[in-house]
Structures are given as C-alpha cells and as structure tokens.
N, CA, C and O atoms as a GROMACS GRO file, in nm:
protein
  264
    1MET      N    1  -4.449  -2.092   1.352
    1MET     CA    2  -4.437  -1.998   1.254
    1MET      C    3  -4.342  -1.874   1.310
    1MET      O    4  -4.271  -1.810   1.233
    2LYS      N    5  -4.347  -1.849   1.438
    2LYS     CA    6  -4.274  -1.743   1.501
    2LYS      C    7  -4.129  -1.803   1.509
    2LYS      O    8  -4.034  -1.725   1.498
    3LYS      N    9  -4.110  -1.923   1.526
    3LYS     CA   10  -3.967  -1.967   1.521
    3LYS      C   11  -3.895  -1.955   1.405
    3LYS      O   12  -3.777  -1.922   1.401
    4LEU      N   13  -3.976  -1.984   1.296
    4LEU     CA   14  -3.915  -1.971   1.158
    4LEU      C   15  -3.880  -1.820   1.121
    4LEU      O   16  -3.781  -1.798   1.051
    5VAL      N   17  -3.955  -1.725   1.164
    5VAL     CA   18  -3.946  -1.577   1.150
    5VAL      C   19  -3.821  -1.542   1.230
    5VAL      O   20  -3.731  -1.475   1.180
    6LEU      N   21  -3.815  -1.589   1.357
    6LEU     CA   22  -3.694  -1.556   1.440
    6LEU      C   23  -3.566  -1.622   1.378
    6LEU      O   24  -3.461  -1.558   1.374
    7MET      N   25  -3.575  -1.742   1.333
    7MET     CA   26  -3.462  -1.798   1.281
    7MET      C   27  -3.411  -1.731   1.152
    7MET      O   28  -3.290  -1.727   1.126
    8ALA      N   29  -3.505  -1.679   1.072
    8ALA     CA   30  -3.465  -1.607   0.952
    8ALA      C   31  -3.405  -1.473   0.977
    8ALA      O   32  -3.320  -1.422   0.904
    9VAL      N   33  -3.458  -1.414   1.094
    9VAL     CA   34  -3.403  -1.278   1.128
    9VAL      C   35  -3.256  -1.306   1.186
    9VAL      O   36  -3.161  -1.231   1.164
   10ALA      N   37  -3.248  -1.423   1.263
   10ALA     CA   38  -3.102  -1.444   1.316
   10ALA      C   39  -2.997  -1.477   1.193
   10ALA      O   40  -2.880  -1.439   1.196
   11ILE      N   41  -3.044  -1.540   1.103
   11ILE     CA   42  -2.960  -1.574   0.995
   11ILE      C   43  -2.929  -1.451   0.906
   11ILE      O   44  -2.816  -1.445   0.856
   12VAL      N   45  -3.016  -1.356   0.882
   12VAL     CA   46  -2.992  -1.242   0.828
   12VAL      C   47  -2.880  -1.151   0.910
   12VAL      O   48  -2.782  -1.100   0.855
   13ALA      N   49  -2.910  -1.142   1.036
   13ALA     CA   50  -2.829  -1.067   1.134
   13ALA      C   51  -2.688  -1.130   1.125
   13ALA      O   52  -2.592  -1.053   1.119
   14VAL      N   53  -2.669  -1.263   1.124
   14VAL     CA   54  -2.530  -1.311   1.115
   14VAL      C   55  -2.473  -1.295   0.991
   14VAL      O   56  -2.351  -1.280   0.984
   15SER      N   57  -2.555  -1.297   0.872
   15SER     CA   58  -2.497  -1.264   0.747
   15SER      C   59  -2.444  -1.117   0.730
   15SER      O   60  -2.342  -1.095   0.663
   16PHE      N   61  -2.514  -1.018   0.791
   16PHE     CA   62  -2.471  -0.895   0.786
   16PHE      C   63  -2.339  -0.871   0.877
   16PHE      O   64  -2.256  -0.783   0.853
   17ALA      N   65  -2.333  -0.944   0.964
   17ALA     CA   66  -2.214  -0.925   1.069
   17ALA      C   67  -2.096  -0.993   1.002
   17ALA      O   68  -1.982  -0.948   1.018
   18SER      N   69  -2.117  -1.094   0.931
   18SER     CA   70  -2.007  -1.153   0.865
   18SER      C   71  -1.951  -1.077   0.746
   18SER      O   72  -1.833  -1.087   0.712
   19CYS      N   73  -2.037  -1.003   0.687
   19CYS     CA   74  -1.986  -0.920   0.568
   19CYS      C   75  -1.882  -0.820   0.620
   19CYS      O   76  -1.782  -0.794   0.552
   20GLY      N   77  -1.902  -0.765   0.738
   20GLY     CA   78  -1.814  -0.654   0.786
   20GLY      C   79  -1.830  -0.535   0.714
   20GLY      O   80  -1.927  -0.525   0.640
   21ASN      N   81  -1.733  -0.425   0.727
   21ASN     CA   82  -1.745  -0.300   0.657
   21ASN      C   83  -1.647  -0.292   0.551
   21ASN      O   84  -1.541  -0.232   0.565
   22LYS      N   85  -1.684  -0.359   0.437
   22LYS     CA   86  -1.583  -0.387   0.329
   22LYS      C   87  -1.552  -0.250   0.256
   22LYS      O   88  -1.449  -0.240   0.189
   23ALA      N   89  -1.639  -0.148   0.270
   23ALA     CA   90  -1.614  -0.025   0.210
   23ALA      C   91  -1.498   0.055   0.280
   23ALA      O   92  -1.413   0.115   0.215
   24ALA      N   93  -1.501   0.051   0.405
   24ALA     CA   94  -1.385   0.090   0.490
   24ALA      C   95  -1.262   0.033   0.469
   24ALA      O   96  -1.158   0.100   0.460
   25ASN      N   97  -1.268  -0.101   0.459
   25ASN     CA   98  -1.151  -0.192   0.442
   25ASN      C   99  -1.087  -0.153   0.294
   25ASN      O  100  -0.966  -0.144   0.276
   26ALA      N  101  -1.176  -0.133   0.200
   26ALA     CA  102  -1.114  -0.104   0.066
   26ALA      C  103  -1.053   0.038   0.068
   26ALA      O  104  -0.951   0.062   0.004
   27GLU      N  105  -1.113   0.129   0.138
   27GLU     CA  106  -1.042   0.270   0.152
   27GLU      C  107  -0.910   0.265   0.207
   27GLU      O  108  -0.817   0.334   0.163
   28GLN      N  109  -0.898   0.174   0.314
   28GLN     CA  110  -0.770   0.163   0.392
   28GLN      C  111  -0.668   0.094   0.300
   28GLN      O  112  -0.551   0.132   0.296
   29ALA      N  113  -0.716  -0.011   0.224
   29ALA     CA  114  -0.619  -0.069   0.134
   29ALA      C  115  -0.567   0.014   0.030
   29ALA      O  116  -0.451   0.003  -0.009
   30ALA      N  117  -0.653   0.102  -0.017
   30ALA     CA  118  -0.610   0.197  -0.114
   30ALA      C  119  -0.507   0.296  -0.064
   30ALA      O  120  -0.406   0.323  -0.128
   31ALA      N  121  -0.536   0.349   0.056
   31ALA     CA  122  -0.443   0.433   0.123
   31ALA      C  123  -0.316   0.369   0.157
   31ALA      O  124  -0.212   0.434   0.151
   32ASP      N  125  -0.318   0.256   0.190
   32ASP     CA  126  -0.188   0.168   0.220
   32ASP      C  127  -0.113   0.148   0.082
   32ASP      O  128   0.010   0.154   0.082
   33SER      N  129  -0.175   0.126  -0.020
   33SER     CA  130  -0.117   0.097  -0.150
   33SER      C  131  -0.051   0.225  -0.187
   33SER      O  132   0.064   0.220  -0.230
   34ILE      N  133  -0.116   0.347  -0.174
   34ILE     CA  134  -0.063   0.471  -0.221
   34ILE      C  135   0.068   0.503  -0.130
   34ILE      O  136   0.169   0.548  -0.185
   35ARG      N  137   0.066   0.481   0.000
   35ARG     CA  138   0.151   0.509   0.083
   35ARG      C  139   0.290   0.421   0.054
   35ARG      O  140   0.404   0.467   0.059
   36ILE      N  141   0.256   0.294   0.026
   36ILE     CA  142   0.369   0.194  -0.009
   36ILE      C  143   0.433   0.243  -0.142
   36ILE      O  144   0.556   0.240  -0.151
   37ALA      N  145   0.357   0.291  -0.250
   37ALA     CA  146   0.402   0.339  -0.375
   37ALA      C  147   0.485   0.450  -0.366
   37ALA      O  148   0.582   0.463  -0.440
   38ASP      N  149   0.449   0.546  -0.264
   38ASP     CA  150   0.514   0.683  -0.237
   38ASP      C  151   0.662   0.625  -0.179
   38ASP      O  152   0.768   0.665  -0.227
   39SER      N  153   0.658   0.538  -0.083
   39SER     CA  154   0.773   0.504  -0.018
   39SER      C  155   0.875   0.437  -0.120
   39SER      O  156   0.994   0.467  -0.112
   40ILE      N  157   0.832   0.349  -0.211
   40ILE     CA  158   0.913   0.294  -0.310
   40ILE      C  159   0.970   0.404  -0.407
   40ILE      O  160   1.088   0.404  -0.441
   41ALA      N  161   0.879   0.498  -0.448
   41ALA     CA  162   0.936   0.600  -0.530
   41ALA      C  163   1.044   0.677  -0.467
   41ALA      O  164   1.148   0.703  -0.527
   42ALA      N  165   1.018   0.717  -0.338
   42ALA     CA  166   1.127   0.787  -0.268
   42ALA      C  167   1.268   0.707  -0.262
   42ALA      O  168   1.377   0.761  -0.282
   43VAL      N  169   1.251   0.585  -0.235
   43VAL     CA  170   1.361   0.494  -0.230
   43VAL      C  171   1.438   0.485  -0.362
   43VAL      O  172   1.561   0.492  -0.368
   44GLU      N  173   1.361   0.470  -0.461
   44GLU     CA  174   1.417   0.468  -0.605
   44GLU      C  175   1.484   0.603  -0.634
   44GLU      O  176   1.592   0.602  -0.692
   45ALA      N  177   1.431   0.715  -0.600
   45ALA     CA  178   1.479   0.850  -0.641
   45ALA      C  179   1.597   0.864  -0.556
   45ALA      O  180   1.688   0.930  -0.606
   46ALA      N  181   1.618   0.818  -0.439
   46ALA     CA  182   1.734   0.834  -0.350
   46ALA      C  183   1.846   0.744  -0.412
   46ALA      O  184   1.963   0.784  -0.407
   47ALA      N  185   1.816   0.624  -0.471
   47ALA     CA  186   1.924   0.544  -0.514
   47ALA      C  187   1.964   0.598  -0.652
   47ALA      O  188   2.083   0.592  -0.682
   48ALA      N  189   1.877   0.652  -0.738
   48ALA     CA  190   1.910   0.715  -0.856
   48ALA      C  191   2.012   0.848  -0.828
   48ALA      O  192   2.106   0.874  -0.904
   49GLU      N  193   1.985   0.920  -0.720
   49GLU     CA  194   2.060   1.037  -0.689
   49GLU      C  195   2.200   0.982  -0.650
   49GLU      O  196   2.304   1.034  -0.691
   50ALA      N  197   2.195   0.874  -0.569
   50ALA     CA  198   2.332   0.839  -0.528
   50ALA      C  199   2.414   0.774  -0.637
   50ALA      O  200   2.536   0.785  -0.642
   51ALA      N  201   2.346   0.709  -0.721
   51ALA     CA  202   2.421   0.665  -0.845
   51ALA      C  203   2.473   0.767  -0.937
   51ALA      O  204   2.575   0.747  -1.003
   52ALA      N  205   2.398   0.888  -0.944
   52ALA     CA  206   2.441   0.998  -1.015
   52ALA      C  207   2.561   1.065  -0.954
   52ALA      O  208   2.651   1.110  -1.026
   53GLN      N  209   2.565   1.072  -0.821
   53GLN     CA  210   2.666   1.134  -0.735
   53GLN      C  211   2.788   1.044  -0.756
   53GLN      O  212   2.894   1.100  -0.779
   54ALA      N  213   2.784   0.910  -0.750
   54ALA     CA  214   2.889   0.819  -0.775
   54ALA      C  215   2.949   0.836  -0.917
   54ALA      O  216   3.070   0.839  -0.937
   55ALA      N  217   2.867   0.845  -1.001
   55ALA     CA  218   2.915   0.863  -1.146
   55ALA      C  219   2.995   0.988  -1.157
   55ALA      O  220   3.098   0.992  -1.224
   56ASP      N  221   2.946   1.095  -1.088
   56ASP     CA  222   3.015   1.222  -1.098
   56ASP      C  223   3.152   1.220  -1.030
   56ASP      O  224   3.241   1.298  -1.064
   57THR      N  225   3.164   1.134  -0.937
   57THR     CA  226   3.295   1.113  -0.867
   57THR      C  227   3.378   1.042  -0.948
   57THR      O  228   3.496   1.075  -0.950
   58VAL      N  229   3.335   0.944  -1.020
   58VAL     CA  230   3.410   0.860  -1.100
   58VAL      C  231   3.482   0.939  -1.209
   58VAL      O  232   3.602   0.928  -1.234
   59VAL      N  233   3.391   1.025  -1.275
   59VAL     CA  234   3.427   1.118  -1.376
   59VAL      C  235   3.543   1.218  -1.329
   59VAL      O  236   3.646   1.245  -1.391
   60ALA      N  237   3.505   1.264  -1.214
   60ALA     CA  238   3.607   1.370  -1.157
   60ALA      C  239   3.737   1.312  -1.122
   60ALA      O  240   3.838   1.379  -1.144
   61ASP      N  241   3.746   1.190  -1.067
   61ASP     CA  242   3.873   1.113  -1.056
   61ASP      C  243   3.949   1.077  -1.187
   61ASP      O  244   4.071   1.083  -1.200
   62THR      N  245   3.864   1.042  -1.277
   62THR     CA  246   3.927   1.019  -1.408
   62THR      C  247   3.998   1.144  -1.470
   62THR      O  248   4.106   1.134  -1.528
   63VAL      N  249   3.934   1.257  -1.454
   63VAL     CA  250   3.995   1.369  -1.510
   63VAL      C  251   4.114   1.417  -1.429
   63VAL      O  252   4.212   1.474  -1.479
   64VAL      N  253   4.099   1.392  -1.303
   64VAL     CA  254   4.217   1.446  -1.222
   64VAL      C  255   4.344   1.355  -1.237
   64VAL      O  256   4.457   1.400  -1.220
   65ALA      N  257   4.319   1.225  -1.271
   65ALA     CA  258   4.421   1.123  -1.284
   65ALA      C  259   4.489   1.151  -1.419
   65ALA      O  260   4.608   1.121  -1.430
   66GLU      N  261   4.428   1.202  -1.516
   66GLU     CA  262   4.485   1.212  -1.652
   66GLU      C  263   4.591   1.318  -1.642
   66GLU      O  264   4.656   1.349  -1.742
   0.00000   0.00000   0.00000
C-alpha cells in the first residue's frame, strides 16, 4: 500500500513539474507581443514620414521646374 501512495505522489509531483509556470510565460508572451507591435508601429510611422517628405520634395521640384 505504501508503494502505491508513494507512486501516486511521484506521479503528481512529475505532473506539476511538467506543467511549468504557464502564468508567467503568458505574461511574458503578452509583453513581447506589445513590444513587437510598438516596434512595427514605429517603423510604419517612420516610413510614412519618409514618404511624405519624398512627396513634398517631388512637389517642390515640380513647382521649380515650371
């Protein structure tokens, strides 16, 4: 009987160990997602600003050429 109880305790211990700390992993994944989204937004904003500056340059060149 003692062997069965010991085996059950061992199985439970291994089960807890294999689950890990999923709450901390979920929080880290959410933080990584937010950081990546912010990086993408910054790159898109810089690209839009560069496109706007390029458009202003083309307009200025067209006005001077006329």
